[in-house]
C-alpha positions in Angstrom: -0.4 -33.2 -28.1 -2.0 -30.3 -29.8 -4.7 -29.9 -27.2 -2.2 -29.9 -24.3 -0.2 -27.2 -26.2 -3.3 -25.1 -26.6 -4.0 -25.6 -22.9 -0.5 -24.4 -22.0 -1.0 -21.3 -24.1 -4.3 -20.6 -22.4 -2.7 -21.0 -19.0 0.1 -18.7 -20.0 -2.3 -16.0 -21.2 -4.3 -16.3 -18.0 -1.1 -15.7 -16.1 0.0 -12.7 -18.3 -3.3 -10.9 -18.6 -3.5 -9.6 -15.0 0.2 -8.7 -15.2 -0.4 -6.6 -18.3 -3.5 -5.0 -16.8 -1.4 -4.1 -13.7 1.3 -2.6 -15.8 -1.2 -0.6 -17.8 -2.7 0.7 -14.5 0.7 1.8 -13.3 1.5 3.4 -16.6 -1.8 5.4 -16.5 -1.1 6.5 -12.9 2.4 7.7 -14.0 1.0 9.4 -17.1 -1.7 11.2 -15.1 0.8 12.4 -12.4 
């Protein structure tokens, strides 16, 4: 049970990391312009 929960958290982070990076990139572009 605990391992599956940890796996779900890892999968969730792998989904959110590129999204956060994309948001940060857009934020930088807006700040520079």
